[in-house]
mmJSON file of the N, C-alpha and C atoms, coordinates in Angstrom:
{"data_MODEL":{"atom_site":{
"group_PDB":["ATOM","ATOM","ATOM","ATOM","ATOM","ATOM","ATOM","ATOM","ATOM","ATOM","ATOM","ATOM","ATOM","ATOM","ATOM","ATOM","ATOM","ATOM","ATOM","ATOM","ATOM","ATOM","ATOM","ATOM","ATOM","ATOM","ATOM","ATOM","ATOM","ATOM","ATOM","ATOM","ATOM","ATOM","ATOM","ATOM","ATOM","ATOM","ATOM","ATOM","ATOM","ATOM","ATOM","ATOM","ATOM","ATOM","ATOM","ATOM","ATOM","ATOM","ATOM","ATOM","ATOM","ATOM","ATOM","ATOM","ATOM","ATOM","ATOM","ATOM","ATOM","ATOM","ATOM","ATOM","ATOM","ATOM","ATOM","ATOM","ATOM","ATOM","ATOM","ATOM","ATOM","ATOM","ATOM","ATOM","ATOM","ATOM","ATOM","ATOM","ATOM","ATOM","ATOM","ATOM","ATOM","ATOM","ATOM","ATOM","ATOM","ATOM","ATOM","ATOM","ATOM","ATOM","ATOM","ATOM","ATOM","ATOM","ATOM","ATOM","ATOM","ATOM","ATOM","ATOM","ATOM","ATOM","ATOM","ATOM","ATOM","ATOM","ATOM","ATOM","ATOM","ATOM","ATOM","ATOM","ATOM","ATOM","ATOM","ATOM","ATOM","ATOM","ATOM","ATOM","ATOM","ATOM","ATOM","ATOM","ATOM","ATOM","ATOM","ATOM","ATOM","ATOM","ATOM","ATOM","ATOM","ATOM","ATOM","ATOM","ATOM","ATOM","ATOM","ATOM","ATOM","ATOM","ATOM","ATOM","ATOM","ATOM","ATOM","ATOM","ATOM","ATOM","ATOM","ATOM","ATOM","ATOM","ATOM","ATOM","ATOM","ATOM","ATOM","ATOM","ATOM","ATOM","ATOM","ATOM","ATOM","ATOM","ATOM","ATOM","ATOM","ATOM","ATOM","ATOM","ATOM","ATOM","ATOM","ATOM","ATOM","ATOM","ATOM","ATOM","ATOM","ATOM","ATOM","ATOM","ATOM","ATOM","ATOM","ATOM","ATOM","ATOM","ATOM","ATOM","ATOM","ATOM","ATOM","ATOM","ATOM","ATOM","ATOM","ATOM","ATOM","ATOM","ATOM"],
"id":[1,2,3,4,5,6,7,8,9,10,11,12,13,14,15,16,17,18,19,20,21,22,23,24,25,26,27,28,29,30,31,32,33,34,35,36,37,38,39,40,41,42,43,44,45,46,47,48,49,50,51,52,53,54,55,56,57,58,59,60,61,62,63,64,65,66,67,68,69,70,71,72,73,74,75,76,77,78,79,80,81,82,83,84,85,86,87,88,89,90,91,92,93,94,95,96,97,98,99,100,101,102,103,104,105,106,107,108,109,110,111,112,113,114,115,116,117,118,119,120,121,122,123,124,125,126,127,128,129,130,131,132,133,134,135,136,137,138,139,140,141,142,143,144,145,146,147,148,149,150,151,152,153,154,155,156,157,158,159,160,161,162,163,164,165,166,167,168,169,170,171,172,173,174,175,176,177,178,179,180,181,182,183,184,185,186,187,188,189,190,191,192,193,194,195,196,197,198,199,200,201,202,203,204,205,206,207],
"type_symbol":["N","C","C","N","C","C","N","C","C","N","C","C","N","C","C","N","C","C","N","C","C","N","C","C","N","C","C","N","C","C","N","C","C","N","C","C","N","C","C","N","C","C","N","C","C","N","C","C","N","C","C","N","C","C","N","C","C","N","C","C","N","C","C","N","C","C","N","C","C","N","C","C","N","C","C","N","C","C","N","C","C","N","C","C","N","C","C","N","C","C","N","C","C","N","C","C","N","C","C","N","C","C","N","C","C","N","C","C","N","C","C","N","C","C","N","C","C","N","C","C","N","C","C","N","C","C","N","C","C","N","C","C","N","C","C","N","C","C","N","C","C","N","C","C","N","C","C","N","C","C","N","C","C","N","C","C","N","C","C","N","C","C","N","C","C","N","C","C","N","C","C","N","C","C","N","C","C","N","C","C","N","C","C","N","C","C","N","C","C","N","C","C","N","C","C","N","C","C","N","C","C","N","C","C","N","C","C"],
"label_atom_id":["N","CA","C","N","CA","C","N","CA","C","N","CA","C","N","CA","C","N","CA","C","N","CA","C","N","CA","C","N","CA","C","N","CA","C","N","CA","C","N","CA","C","N","CA","C","N","CA","C","N","CA","C","N","CA","C","N","CA","C","N","CA","C","N","CA","C","N","CA","C","N","CA","C","N","CA","C","N","CA","C","N","CA","C","N","CA","C","N","CA","C","N","CA","C","N","CA","C","N","CA","C","N","CA","C","N","CA","C","N","CA","C","N","CA","C","N","CA","C","N","CA","C","N","CA","C","N","CA","C","N","CA","C","N","CA","C","N","CA","C","N","CA","C","N","CA","C","N","CA","C","N","CA","C","N","CA","C","N","CA","C","N","CA","C","N","CA","C","N","CA","C","N","CA","C","N","CA","C","N","CA","C","N","CA","C","N","CA","C","N","CA","C","N","CA","C","N","CA","C","N","CA","C","N","CA","C","N","CA","C","N","CA","C","N","CA","C","N","CA","C","N","CA","C","N","CA","C","N","CA","C","N","CA","C","N","CA","C","N","CA","C"],
"label_alt_id":[null,null,null,null,null,null,null,null,null,null,null,null,null,null,null,null,null,null,null,null,null,null,null,null,null,null,null,null,null,null,null,null,null,null,null,null,null,null,null,null,null,null,null,null,null,null,null,null,null,null,null,null,null,null,null,null,null,null,null,null,null,null,null,null,null,null,null,null,null,null,null,null,null,null,null,null,null,null,null,null,null,null,null,null,null,null,null,null,null,null,null,null,null,null,null,null,null,null,null,null,null,null,null,null,null,null,null,null,null,null,null,null,null,null,null,null,null,null,null,null,null,null,null,null,null,null,null,null,null,null,null,null,null,null,null,null,null,null,null,null,null,null,null,null,null,null,null,null,null,null,null,null,null,null,null,null,null,null,null,null,null,null,null,null,null,null,null,null,null,null,null,null,null,null,null,null,null,null,null,null,null,null,null,null,null,null,null,null,null,null,null,null,null,null,null,null,null,null,null,null,null,null,null,null,null,null,null],
"label_comp_id":["MET","MET","MET","GLU","GLU","GLU","GLU","GLU","GLU","ILE","ILE","ILE","VAL","VAL","VAL","GLN","GLN","GLN","GLN","GLN","GLN","VAL","VAL","VAL","ALA","ALA","ALA","GLN","GLN","GLN","ARG","ARG","ARG","THR","THR","THR","GLY","GLY","GLY","ILE","ILE","ILE","SER","SER","SER","GLU","GLU","GLU","ASP","ASP","ASP","MET","MET","MET","ALA","ALA","ALA","ARG","ARG","ARG","LYS","LYS","LYS","ALA","ALA","ALA","VAL","VAL","VAL","ASP","ASP","ASP","VAL","VAL","VAL","VAL","VAL","VAL","MET","MET","MET","ASP","ASP","ASP","GLU","GLU","GLU","LEU","LEU","LEU","GLN","GLN","GLN","LYS","LYS","LYS","ARG","ARG","ARG","LEU","LEU","LEU","PRO","PRO","PRO","ALA","ALA","ALA","PRO","PRO","PRO","LEU","LEU","LEU","ALA","ALA","ALA","SER","SER","SER","ARG","ARG","ARG","LEU","LEU","LEU","LYS","LYS","LYS","GLU","GLU","GLU","TYR","TYR","TYR","ALA","ALA","ALA","SER","SER","SER","GLY","GLY","GLY","LYS","LYS","LYS","GLY","GLY","GLY","THR","THR","THR","GLU","GLU","GLU","GLY","GLY","GLY","PRO","PRO","PRO","ASP","ASP","ASP","LEU","LEU","LEU","SER","SER","SER","ASP","ASP","ASP","ALA","ALA","ALA","ALA","ALA","ALA","LYS","LYS","LYS","MET","MET","MET","ALA","ALA","ALA","GLY","GLY","GLY","GLY","GLY","GLY","MET","MET","MET","PHE","PHE","PHE","GLY","GLY","GLY","LYS","LYS","LYS"],
"label_asym_id":["A","A","A","A","A","A","A","A","A","A","A","A","A","A","A","A","A","A","A","A","A","A","A","A","A","A","A","A","A","A","A","A","A","A","A","A","A","A","A","A","A","A","A","A","A","A","A","A","A","A","A","A","A","A","A","A","A","A","A","A","A","A","A","A","A","A","A","A","A","A","A","A","A","A","A","A","A","A","A","A","A","A","A","A","A","A","A","A","A","A","A","A","A","A","A","A","A","A","A","A","A","A","A","A","A","A","A","A","A","A","A","A","A","A","A","A","A","A","A","A","A","A","A","A","A","A","A","A","A","A","A","A","A","A","A","A","A","A","A","A","A","A","A","A","A","A","A","A","A","A","A","A","A","A","A","A","A","A","A","A","A","A","A","A","A","A","A","A","A","A","A","A","A","A","A","A","A","A","A","A","A","A","A","A","A","A","A","A","A","A","A","A","A","A","A","A","A","A","A","A","A","A","A","A","A","A","A"],
"label_entity_id":["1","1","1","1","1","1","1","1","1","1","1","1","1","1","1","1","1","1","1","1","1","1","1","1","1","1","1","1","1","1","1","1","1","1","1","1","1","1","1","1","1","1","1","1","1","1","1","1","1","1","1","1","1","1","1","1","1","1","1","1","1","1","1","1","1","1","1","1","1","1","1","1","1","1","1","1","1","1","1","1","1","1","1","1","1","1","1","1","1","1","1","1","1","1","1","1","1","1","1","1","1","1","1","1","1","1","1","1","1","1","1","1","1","1","1","1","1","1","1","1","1","1","1","1","1","1","1","1","1","1","1","1","1","1","1","1","1","1","1","1","1","1","1","1","1","1","1","1","1","1","1","1","1","1","1","1","1","1","1","1","1","1","1","1","1","1","1","1","1","1","1","1","1","1","1","1","1","1","1","1","1","1","1","1","1","1","1","1","1","1","1","1","1","1","1","1","1","1","1","1","1","1","1","1","1","1","1"],
"label_seq_id":[1,1,1,2,2,2,3,3,3,4,4,4,5,5,5,6,6,6,7,7,7,8,8,8,9,9,9,10,10,10,11,11,11,12,12,12,13,13,13,14,14,14,15,15,15,16,16,16,17,17,17,18,18,18,19,19,19,20,20,20,21,21,21,22,22,22,23,23,23,24,24,24,25,25,25,26,26,26,27,27,27,28,28,28,29,29,29,30,30,30,31,31,31,32,32,32,33,33,33,34,34,34,35,35,35,36,36,36,37,37,37,38,38,38,39,39,39,40,40,40,41,41,41,42,42,42,43,43,43,44,44,44,45,45,45,46,46,46,47,47,47,48,48,48,49,49,49,50,50,50,51,51,51,52,52,52,53,53,53,54,54,54,55,55,55,56,56,56,57,57,57,58,58,58,59,59,59,60,60,60,61,61,61,62,62,62,63,63,63,64,64,64,65,65,65,66,66,66,67,67,67,68,68,68,69,69,69],
"pdbx_PDB_ins_code":[null,null,null,null,null,null,null,null,null,null,null,null,null,null,null,null,null,null,null,null,null,null,null,null,null,null,null,null,null,null,null,null,null,null,null,null,null,null,null,null,null,null,null,null,null,null,null,null,null,null,null,null,null,null,null,null,null,null,null,null,null,null,null,null,null,null,null,null,null,null,null,null,null,null,null,null,null,null,null,null,null,null,null,null,null,null,null,null,null,null,null,null,null,null,null,null,null,null,null,null,null,null,null,null,null,null,null,null,null,null,null,null,null,null,null,null,null,null,null,null,null,null,null,null,null,null,null,null,null,null,null,null,null,null,null,null,null,null,null,null,null,null,null,null,null,null,null,null,null,null,null,null,null,null,null,null,null,null,null,null,null,null,null,null,null,null,null,null,null,null,null,null,null,null,null,null,null,null,null,null,null,null,null,null,null,null,null,null,null,null,null,null,null,null,null,null,null,null,null,null,null,null,null,null,null,null,null],
"Cartn_x":[109.005,107.846,107.928,108.851,108.591,109.756,110.277,110.839,110.34,109.412,108.187,107.693,107.049,106.037,106.902,108.525,109.464,109.519,109.264,109.423,107.51,107.232,105.722,105.547,106.024,105.908,106.866,108.71,108.838,108.04,108.087,107.621,105.654,104.753,103.898,103.224,104.862,104.403,103.553,102.929,102.111,103.385,102.437,103.143,103.187,104.039,104.637,103.434,102.489,101.295,99.982,99.546,99.258,99.932,101.349,101.946,101.65,102.046,101.574,99.963,99.25,97.589,98.028,97.796,98.043,98.295,99.824,100.341,99.735,99.072,98.487,97.757,96.964,95.395,95.523,97.143,96.956,97.719,99.004,99.49,97.589,96.914,95.182,94.712,94.642,94.241,94.931,96.173,97.122,96.874,96.81,97.015,95.286,94.458,93.461,93.339,93.402,94.052,94.691,95.938,97.102,97.06,97.254,97.871,97.649,97.43,97.416,98.914,99.663,101.429,101.931,101.908,102.454,102.161,100.45,100.1,99.774,100.733,100.472,102.232,103.285,103.926,104.591,103.457,104.285,104.179,103.576,104.708,105.964,106.165,107.688,108.482,107.393,109.196,108.539,107.837,107.889,108.275,109.097,110.045,111.01,111.369,112.812,112.602,112.057,113.197,112.126,111.111,111.435,112.128,113.276,113.908,113.944,112.815,113.259,111.389,110.892,109.443,109.454,108.637,108.447,108.871,109.302,110.669,109.969,109.896,109.356,109.495,110.354,111.116,109.143,108.942,107.872,106.293,106.449,104.91,104.539,104.63,104.187,102.963,103.919,103.11,102.211,102.396,101.262,100.949,99.847,99.262,98.633,99.209,98.198,97.391,96.191,96.227,94.506,95.492,94.706,94.114,95.164,94.87,94.336,94.042,93.611,94.674,96.169,96.876,96.896],
"Cartn_y":[107.975,108.144,109.929,110.131,111.376,112.736,111.02,110.95,112.312,110.72,110.922,112.166,112.866,113.742,114.432,114.656,115.925,115.315,114.936,114.453,115.008,114.987,115.517,116.694,117.211,118.994,119.489,118.609,119.791,119.899,118.303,118.487,119.104,119.111,119.535,120.246,120.766,122.696,123.193,121.671,122.207,121.89,122.05,121.842,120.899,121.03,119.508,118.838,120.289,119.504,118.903,119.817,119.388,117.904,117.46,116.465,115.354,115.886,114.596,114.25,115.086,114.877,113.561,113.779,113.54,112.037,111.434,110.181,109.651,110.106,109.266,109.112,109.779,108.622,107.632,108.026,106.703,105.535,106.04,104.9,103.905,104.998,103.859,103.289,103.591,103.413,101.55,101.978,100.589,99.277,100.075,99.352,98.221,98.818,98.818,97.291,98.199,97.369,96.273,96.139,95.291,93.917,92.327,91.558,91.631,90.696,90.8,91.364,89.723,90.194,91.782,92.298,92.939,94.362,94.034,95.512,95.762,95.18,95.587,95.561,95.921,96.161,97.554,97.935,98.902,100.12,100.453,102.331,101.395,100.498,100.698,100.327,99.289,99.7,101.304,102.38,103.434,104.468,103.452,104.917,104.404,103.447,102.967,101.41,100.787,100.731,98.992,99.223,97.492,96.648,96.044,94.782,93.581,93.426,91.987,91.687,90.184,89.978,89.88,90.076,89.919,91.107,90.399,91.048,92.366,93.003,94.557,94.937,93.245,93.982,92.998,92.144,91.392,92.005,92.865,93.37,93.581,93.767,93.948,92.879,91.244,89.61,89.486,89.764,89.871,90.513,91.414,92.181,92.269,90.617,90.463,90.91,90.773,92.416,93.218,93.962,94.742,95.517,96.704,97.667,97.583,96.06,95.451,95.747,95.019,94.799,93.307],
"Cartn_z":[107.378,106.967,106.954,107.496,107.542,106.522,105.405,104.117,103.605,103.169,102.054,102.766,103.512,103.985,103.486,103.726,103.528,101.763,101.318,99.463,98.541,99.403,99.194,99.296,99.79,100.529,99.541,99.089,97.891,96.663,96.174,94.716,94.548,95.711,95.75,96.244,96.575,97.262,98.244,98.927,99.462,100.949,102.537,103.569,103.753,105.325,105.803,105.959,106.886,107.817,106.786,105.273,104.821,103.832,103.913,103.062,103.991,105.646,106.443,106.545,105.954,106.193,105.443,103.662,102.521,102.72,103.556,102.857,104.051,105.292,106.422,106.359,104.764,103.781,102.68,102.638,101.178,101.934,103.343,103.824,104.084,105.256,105.398,104.452,103.906,102.187,101.813,101.892,101.373,101.726,103.912,104.825,104.886,104.163,102.913,102.305,101.752,100.238,100.259,100.374,100.427,101.465,100.834,101.404,102.983,104.125,105.609,106.176,105.187,105.775,105.507,104.153,103.973,104.789,104.866,105.727,106.335,107.644,108.279,108.7,107.989,108.17,107.514,106.506,105.428,106.38,107.711,108.486,109.06,108.944,109.217,108.041,107.119,105.847,105.214,105.252,105.404,105.744,106.893,107.785,108.257,106.99,107.102,108.148,109.169,109.585,109.511,108.493,108.69,107.825,108.369,107.258,107.496,108.201,108.555,108.122,108.041,106.387,105.8,104.641,103.876,102.446,101.197,100.72,99.279,100.168,99.063,98.338,97.562,95.915,95.403,96.427,95.631,95.957,95.988,97.39,95.877,94.143,93.68,93.35,93.773,93.112,94.062,95.171,96.185,96.876,96.008,95.722,94.7,94.19,93.218,92.169,92.111,90.585,90.951,92.847,93.436,92.948,91.611,90.914,89.06,89.393,87.932,86.949,87.238,86.347,86.468],
"occupancy":[1.0,1.0,1.0,1.0,1.0,1.0,1.0,1.0,1.0,1.0,1.0,1.0,1.0,1.0,1.0,1.0,1.0,1.0,1.0,1.0,1.0,1.0,1.0,1.0,1.0,1.0,1.0,1.0,1.0,1.0,1.0,1.0,1.0,1.0,1.0,1.0,1.0,1.0,1.0,1.0,1.0,1.0,1.0,1.0,1.0,1.0,1.0,1.0,1.0,1.0,1.0,1.0,1.0,1.0,1.0,1.0,1.0,1.0,1.0,1.0,1.0,1.0,1.0,1.0,1.0,1.0,1.0,1.0,1.0,1.0,1.0,1.0,1.0,1.0,1.0,1.0,1.0,1.0,1.0,1.0,1.0,1.0,1.0,1.0,1.0,1.0,1.0,1.0,1.0,1.0,1.0,1.0,1.0,1.0,1.0,1.0,1.0,1.0,1.0,1.0,1.0,1.0,1.0,1.0,1.0,1.0,1.0,1.0,1.0,1.0,1.0,1.0,1.0,1.0,1.0,1.0,1.0,1.0,1.0,1.0,1.0,1.0,1.0,1.0,1.0,1.0,1.0,1.0,1.0,1.0,1.0,1.0,1.0,1.0,1.0,1.0,1.0,1.0,1.0,1.0,1.0,1.0,1.0,1.0,1.0,1.0,1.0,1.0,1.0,1.0,1.0,1.0,1.0,1.0,1.0,1.0,1.0,1.0,1.0,1.0,1.0,1.0,1.0,1.0,1.0,1.0,1.0,1.0,1.0,1.0,1.0,1.0,1.0,1.0,1.0,1.0,1.0,1.0,1.0,1.0,1.0,1.0,1.0,1.0,1.0,1.0,1.0,1.0,1.0,1.0,1.0,1.0,1.0,1.0,1.0,1.0,1.0,1.0,1.0,1.0,1.0,1.0,1.0,1.0,1.0,1.0,1.0],
"B_iso_or_equiv":[0.0,0.0,0.0,0.0,0.0,0.0,0.0,0.0,0.0,0.0,0.0,0.0,0.0,0.0,0.0,0.0,0.0,0.0,0.0,0.0,0.0,0.0,0.0,0.0,0.0,0.0,0.0,0.0,0.0,0.0,0.0,0.0,0.0,0.0,0.0,0.0,0.0,0.0,0.0,0.0,0.0,0.0,0.0,0.0,0.0,0.0,0.0,0.0,0.0,0.0,0.0,0.0,0.0,0.0,0.0,0.0,0.0,0.0,0.0,0.0,0.0,0.0,0.0,0.0,0.0,0.0,0.0,0.0,0.0,0.0,0.0,0.0,0.0,0.0,0.0,0.0,0.0,0.0,0.0,0.0,0.0,0.0,0.0,0.0,0.0,0.0,0.0,0.0,0.0,0.0,0.0,0.0,0.0,0.0,0.0,0.0,0.0,0.0,0.0,0.0,0.0,0.0,0.0,0.0,0.0,0.0,0.0,0.0,0.0,0.0,0.0,0.0,0.0,0.0,0.0,0.0,0.0,0.0,0.0,0.0,0.0,0.0,0.0,0.0,0.0,0.0,0.0,0.0,0.0,0.0,0.0,0.0,0.0,0.0,0.0,0.0,0.0,0.0,0.0,0.0,0.0,0.0,0.0,0.0,0.0,0.0,0.0,0.0,0.0,0.0,0.0,0.0,0.0,0.0,0.0,0.0,0.0,0.0,0.0,0.0,0.0,0.0,0.0,0.0,0.0,0.0,0.0,0.0,0.0,0.0,0.0,0.0,0.0,0.0,0.0,0.0,0.0,0.0,0.0,0.0,0.0,0.0,0.0,0.0,0.0,0.0,0.0,0.0,0.0,0.0,0.0,0.0,0.0,0.0,0.0,0.0,0.0,0.0,0.0,0.0,0.0,0.0,0.0,0.0,0.0,0.0,0.0],
"pdbx_formal_charge":[null,null,null,null,null,null,null,null,null,null,null,null,null,null,null,null,null,null,null,null,null,null,null,null,null,null,null,null,null,null,null,null,null,null,null,null,null,null,null,null,null,null,null,null,null,null,null,null,null,null,null,null,null,null,null,null,null,null,null,null,null,null,null,null,null,null,null,null,null,null,null,null,null,null,null,null,null,null,null,null,null,null,null,null,null,null,null,null,null,null,null,null,null,null,null,null,null,null,null,null,null,null,null,null,null,null,null,null,null,null,null,null,null,null,null,null,null,null,null,null,null,null,null,null,null,null,null,null,null,null,null,null,null,null,null,null,null,null,null,null,null,null,null,null,null,null,null,null,null,null,null,null,null,null,null,null,null,null,null,null,null,null,null,null,null,null,null,null,null,null,null,null,null,null,null,null,null,null,null,null,null,null,null,null,null,null,null,null,null,null,null,null,null,null,null,null,null,null,null,null,null,null,null,null,null,null,null],
"auth_seq_id":[1,1,1,2,2,2,3,3,3,4,4,4,5,5,5,6,6,6,7,7,7,8,8,8,9,9,9,10,10,10,11,11,11,12,12,12,13,13,13,14,14,14,15,15,15,16,16,16,17,17,17,18,18,18,19,19,19,20,20,20,21,21,21,22,22,22,23,23,23,24,24,24,25,25,25,26,26,26,27,27,27,28,28,28,29,29,29,30,30,30,31,31,31,32,32,32,33,33,33,34,34,34,35,35,35,36,36,36,37,37,37,38,38,38,39,39,39,40,40,40,41,41,41,42,42,42,43,43,43,44,44,44,45,45,45,46,46,46,47,47,47,48,48,48,49,49,49,50,50,50,51,51,51,52,52,52,53,53,53,54,54,54,55,55,55,56,56,56,57,57,57,58,58,58,59,59,59,60,60,60,61,61,61,62,62,62,63,63,63,64,64,64,65,65,65,66,66,66,67,67,67,68,68,68,69,69,69],
"auth_comp_id":["MET","MET","MET","GLU","GLU","GLU","GLU","GLU","GLU","ILE","ILE","ILE","VAL","VAL","VAL","GLN","GLN","GLN","GLN","GLN","GLN","VAL","VAL","VAL","ALA","ALA","ALA","GLN","GLN","GLN","ARG","ARG","ARG","THR","THR","THR","GLY","GLY","GLY","ILE","ILE","ILE","SER","SER","SER","GLU","GLU","GLU","ASP","ASP","ASP","MET","MET","MET","ALA","ALA","ALA","ARG","ARG","ARG","LYS","LYS","LYS","ALA","ALA","ALA","VAL","VAL","VAL","ASP","ASP","ASP","VAL","VAL","VAL","VAL","VAL","VAL","MET","MET","MET","ASP","ASP","ASP","GLU","GLU","GLU","LEU","LEU","LEU","GLN","GLN","GLN","LYS","LYS","LYS","ARG","ARG","ARG","LEU","LEU","LEU","PRO","PRO","PRO","ALA","ALA","ALA","PRO","PRO","PRO","LEU","LEU","LEU","ALA","ALA","ALA","SER","SER","SER","ARG","ARG","ARG","LEU","LEU","LEU","LYS","LYS","LYS","GLU","GLU","GLU","TYR","TYR","TYR","ALA","ALA","ALA","SER","SER","SER","GLY","GLY","GLY","LYS","LYS","LYS","GLY","GLY","GLY","THR","THR","THR","GLU","GLU","GLU","GLY","GLY","GLY","PRO","PRO","PRO","ASP","ASP","ASP","LEU","LEU","LEU","SER","SER","SER","ASP","ASP","ASP","ALA","ALA","ALA","ALA","ALA","ALA","LYS","LYS","LYS","MET","MET","MET","ALA","ALA","ALA","GLY","GLY","GLY","GLY","GLY","GLY","MET","MET","MET","PHE","PHE","PHE","GLY","GLY","GLY","LYS","LYS","LYS"],
"auth_asym_id":["A","A","A","A","A","A","A","A","A","A","A","A","A","A","A","A","A","A","A","A","A","A","A","A","A","A","A","A","A","A","A","A","A","A","A","A","A","A","A","A","A","A","A","A","A","A","A","A","A","A","A","A","A","A","A","A","A","A","A","A","A","A","A","A","A","A","A","A","A","A","A","A","A","A","A","A","A","A","A","A","A","A","A","A","A","A","A","A","A","A","A","A","A","A","A","A","A","A","A","A","A","A","A","A","A","A","A","A","A","A","A","A","A","A","A","A","A","A","A","A","A","A","A","A","A","A","A","A","A","A","A","A","A","A","A","A","A","A","A","A","A","A","A","A","A","A","A","A","A","A","A","A","A","A","A","A","A","A","A","A","A","A","A","A","A","A","A","A","A","A","A","A","A","A","A","A","A","A","A","A","A","A","A","A","A","A","A","A","A","A","A","A","A","A","A","A","A","A","A","A","A","A","A","A","A","A","A"],
"auth_atom_id":["N","CA","C","N","CA","C","N","CA","C","N","CA","C","N","CA","C","N","CA","C","N","CA","C","N","CA","C","N","CA","C","N","CA","C","N","CA","C","N","CA","C","N","CA","C","N","CA","C","N","CA","C","N","CA","C","N","CA","C","N","CA","C","N","CA","C","N","CA","C","N","CA","C","N","CA","C","N","CA","C","N","CA","C","N","CA","C","N","CA","C","N","CA","C","N","CA","C","N","CA","C","N","CA","C","N","CA","C","N","CA","C","N","CA","C","N","CA","C","N","CA","C","N","CA","C","N","CA","C","N","CA","C","N","CA","C","N","CA","C","N","CA","C","N","CA","C","N","CA","C","N","CA","C","N","CA","C","N","CA","C","N","CA","C","N","CA","C","N","CA","C","N","CA","C","N","CA","C","N","CA","C","N","CA","C","N","CA","C","N","CA","C","N","CA","C","N","CA","C","N","CA","C","N","CA","C","N","CA","C","N","CA","C","N","CA","C","N","CA","C","N","CA","C","N","CA","C","N","CA","C","N","CA","C","N","CA","C","N","CA","C"],
"pdbx_PDB_model_num":[1,1,1,1,1,1,1,1,1,1,1,1,1,1,1,1,1,1,1,1,1,1,1,1,1,1,1,1,1,1,1,1,1,1,1,1,1,1,1,1,1,1,1,1,1,1,1,1,1,1,1,1,1,1,1,1,1,1,1,1,1,1,1,1,1,1,1,1,1,1,1,1,1,1,1,1,1,1,1,1,1,1,1,1,1,1,1,1,1,1,1,1,1,1,1,1,1,1,1,1,1,1,1,1,1,1,1,1,1,1,1,1,1,1,1,1,1,1,1,1,1,1,1,1,1,1,1,1,1,1,1,1,1,1,1,1,1,1,1,1,1,1,1,1,1,1,1,1,1,1,1,1,1,1,1,1,1,1,1,1,1,1,1,1,1,1,1,1,1,1,1,1,1,1,1,1,1,1,1,1,1,1,1,1,1,1,1,1,1,1,1,1,1,1,1,1,1,1,1,1,1,1,1,1,1,1,1]
}}}
């Protein structure tokens, strides 16, 4: 997840501490909204550790109409 934090900091020009807080907020919100099988492994995948389980290429299908699409 550190890579995501660094990218947010670089792309937005905010400090890494602020970027970490922003990423944490987004991750927490996604965990609330995603289907349980995906939400339970979200942080593993974001950190690059999730290699087994649901295929993330199907994440949009698993989320269904979560975002109205």
